N, C-alpha and C positions, 0 to 999 in steps of 0.2 A: 504492500500498500505506499509507505513512504517512498520507495523508487517512484513507482508511480504519479505522486505529488511534485516531486523533485523534476520529472521530465516534463509534467505538466508548468510547473514555474517557466523552465526554461526555454518553453516553447512560446508562452504568452509572454517572456521577457523578449524572444527573439520577433516576435509578430510586431511586438510594440515597437523595436526599434526601426521593423520595415515601415511600419505605419506612420511614424515621425520623423523619415529622411534621412533616419541616420544611417543609410547603408547606400552611397551614391557609388556613381560609377567606379571599377578599377582605376581609370586614366584618372580622375580627379581626385582620389586617393595617392596614386602615385607622382602625382602634381605640387601635393600637398605635403607631404610627410617624406620625411630620410629613409630611403636604402640604407643596406649597409655601404654601399659603396660613393653613395651620396655623402654620406656622414666621412668615411674616411677620407675622401679628397678635400674636404672644407676640414678636415684636422692637418691634413698636411699643410694645407694654406696658412692656417694660423700659427700652426708650428714655426714656419719659417718666418711669417711676420713679428711675434710675440716671442722669441727664443727668451729672453731674459728672464719672463714670468710663467711659462707652460713648458713644461716637459711631459713626453706620451709614453706611457706604459702599458706595452701588449704582454701581459700576463699568462696568457696560454692562448690553444687554438681551440676552436669550438670540433666538434662531431664532422662539421662540414668544412673544416678547415679555416674559417672568420676567427680575425684577431679579436679577442676579448680587450677592450682598451680602456684604462683609466687616465684620466687626463689629471694632473697635477697643476696647480695655480697658485703661485702664491712669489713673494718677492725669494729669490734665492740666495742672498745676502741676508747676515744676521746670524741668529741660531738655527741649528740644524731640526730642532726638534719641535719647533712650535706648535701651539695648539692646533689641533684639524678636525676637519668636516668632511665626510664621506656620505655624498647623494647616489644615487642608484635609481637608474630608468627605464622601462620595458624590461623588465624581467618577466613581463605577461606582453609578447610579443604583438597581442593587435592593439595594443593600449599606444600605438602612435605618437600620441598629442607628448607622450610624457618623453621621448627624445628629443623631439621639436621643443620642448621646454628646457631639457637641461642644457641642448646646443647654445639655443637663447639666452641661457644664465652664463654660458662659457665666454658666448663674443659680447656679453655686456659688461664681464668682470674684467675680460682683456682691453678692450677699448678704451674703457673707461679708468684703468688706473694711470694715474700720472695725469689724469684731467678733472677726477673727479674725488674730493680730498677725502672723504669719510670711504669711499671703496677704496683708495689709495693705502688710508691708514691701516683698515680690516687685512689687506694682501701683505700688507708689512708687516703685519704683527701674527697673522694667522696662515696656516695653509689648506685650503680647498681640494679634495677630490673626487673628482664625477666621473662614473661611469654609466656616459649617456645610451646605451643599448647593450646591456646583460644580454640578452639573449639576439644575437643578431642572426642565427640562423631559423630563428621562429619570426622576425619580423621580417627576413626577405622572402619566407615562405608564404606568409599573409599577406603580402603585398603581389606575389605573382603567380599562386596558385588559381585553380579554377573555381575554390572556395567562395563564398562572399567575403569581404573585407571585414576588419574588426573579428575574423571567425576562429583564429588560432592562437591559443594559451598559452602551448607549451614550447620546450625546443623539439630538436628532430631527432634526437638519437634515439634507432630503433631498439624499440621495448617489449617486440613480440614479431610475428610474421604477420608485414605489413602494418604493422603498429607502432607508432610512434610519439615519442614525447614524453617530457616529465614536467611537471607544473612546478617550475624552480622557486615560487614563493612557499612550496609544501616540502621542499627539501633541503631546508637548513637545520644543522645538526643539535637543537635543543628541543627536548620533548618533540621529538619526531614525528611519536607513534602515540600522541597521547590519547587517552579513550576519547569516542566523541561518540554521536549517535551512532545506531548501526547503518543508517545510509550514508551517513558520511564518510562511516571508515571503508565500506562497502566501495563506494566513489572514491576514496583516495588509495586504495588497492588493487584499483583495475585499471591493467594499463592503460583500453583504450578510451578512458575516463578522461574527462579535460583536465580534473585535480588530482590525476594520480602522481604521488608523490615521490615515485622511484622504488627501488628494490631494497633501498638503505638508505640513513642520510647522507650527504653531499656525496650522493653518488654521481652527481654532475660535476662536468669539469670547470662550468660556469659558477656554482656554489664553493664547488672546493676552493678554486684558486681564489675565487675574490676574498673568501673569508681567511682564507690565507695570506692575503696580500693586507687587508685591514688588521689580522693577527700581529704581523711584522712592522706594523708601521703604529707603534703605541703612542704616537700623539695624537690619534683620532678617537677624539673625546666625545663624538656626536654623529649619530647615525640617521639617516632620511633615506626612506623611499618611497618613492612616486607613483602614484598608479591614476587610472580614468576611469576604476570599475567597469563594469557589463554592462550597466545601462546608466540614466541618468539621476534615476531615484534609488542608485547606490553610491552615489558620490558625492562630494561636500564634507566631511569630515576626517578629522585630525586623530588619529589611531595610538593608542597610549597602552603600549605592553601590559599584560600578557596574552597571546593567542590563543593558549592550550586551554587557558583556567581562568575560573573566578578568584581563584584563593589570592590573598593581596600578596606579594610579593616585593612591597617597595615598604621601607618603613616612611615613617609621617616625612620627614625632613625630605628623602625622595620623591615623594608624591607630591609634595609642596612646588618642590621644583617642576616637577613635570606639569603641572596644574599651571604654574606660572607660564613657561614657555609656551605651553600649547592655548592656553585661552588668548596670550596675547599676540599669536600667530594668525589665529582665527581672527582677531580684530585686524588685523595688518592687510590679511590677503582675501577678506569680502570685497566683493565690486558693490559697491554701491548701484549700479545699472541693473544688476541682474536681483531680479522680482522674487527670485525663489529663496529657501529657506537660508539663513548664512550657515556659514561653518559652523559646527559643531564638534567638541573636543570629547573622546571620551575612551574610558578603558575600552581594551578591541573584545572583551567576553559580551559586553552590552549590545554589539553592533546589531543583532536581531532587534532591539527595542528601535535603533535607529532607522534601520531599514525597511522598517514596520511602517512608521511614520511617516516615511517621504515614498511607499509603494501608493500608487494608483487605488482606490477604494475598492474595486473587482477584484486584484491581485492582491490583497491584504491576506483572504481565509488560506490562500497558498501559501504565500510566506510565513505567515506564522506556524502553521503546521509544517513546513519543510525543514526550515532553518532551526538547528538546535539552541538552545539558552543561552551556552556557553563552550567554549573548544570550538570556533567555528575553523580557525588557520591553523593548527601543529604544522609545527615545520616551518612558521615564518619566520622571512629575513630582521626583524626589530626585535623579535624572542631571543633570536639567537645573540644580536648586538647586546642587547639589554644586560645578559646573562653575562657580557666576557665586560662588563664595569659601563661601556659606554650609555649616553643619555639616548633614545632611539625613537623615532616618532616615523608613523608611515602618514603618508597624506593621499587622499583620494578627491583628486582636483576634481572640479565641477565644471564640465562643458555640456553648454546646452543641446536642445535638439536638434537644432540647425547649427551646431558647429561647426560641421564642414561645409556645409554651404554659404557660410557666412566669413571661410576663410579667404585671406590672410588676418584680416582684422579681427574676427574672432580669436584666434592664435596670438598675435600680438597683445592683446588685451588681457588674455591668458596669464601669457608670461611675464608681462608687468605687474600685474599685480602679486604672482607667483614671485618673483623676484624680490620686491619687497621682502616678505616673509622671509628669503632666501637669505638677504642681507643679515636680517635680524640672528638667524639660527646661527650665520656664521659668529657672530656676535657673540651670541652664546654659550658656543664651544668653551669650556672652562680651561 
């Protein structure tokens, strides 16, 4: 019964996206979002233009041979262990607006260094690490396959006979296989399911090598993971760990720090021209309540019955980062129904609002 309900929810969500105009043509998507090749070409140009503050790290090759790239931005003189922030984008390959936003951050930081006093000060005192496309195999597959756009979530490693991919944001090695509802447990352990979490934690090159990079850079004190959700009513929230349990895992001082940062971030990134509900900060285990409030009326019963009350995302990146002592946040960026059809203006507006929040987060790195 639960499996049937979940499938019904997914069908309704897909239909709502089709009706709302969120599935424009492949050519429109290709014209507006980054392929891996376009991103790497732009990174090469930026590295030549800004060698004094930009370093490019190719930390590993994916199953299909694409590089997993981390961009390091900051004044290379002075202390080598300046406090740092790590931001990740496009763990889920169909969330193309995340890479567009991440690359927008990169260009704004580089072009404003030496021109804007506040940004120059930040990059003199902090180091920013940006992984603009964690899942390049999945991104290129989503852009070039015969399936509708925004359809593919996982990477592209074979996991069975004609079965491909692991959900990277369920593959991080902290409470990777935490108990959840029977339906979600079955989903995450079924290779052809979109939420398949792999056969063991850190089974994927993307998560294994990215976590190793972070672990080897002890100056990284704040981790932020950007997403755009699978539909508009699952967006617009700032997620605070932990995703695998509703138990309190932080002491009062830590919780106060999280509440200050996340609530302030919501204020900063809210778009005054967006008439939808403002950004909300929440512990991840309360996501069911948030999604239910945002869900269109006719879909509310399906969402309430299908989503577990907690333990929605065991194996999430923010949980692992928090377990390593970092401040860790997940951001589900809000993109309205007409986001793609209104590009480039809609993307420019999204990047502008999110960049204000990103500068705030850089400053908060301890």
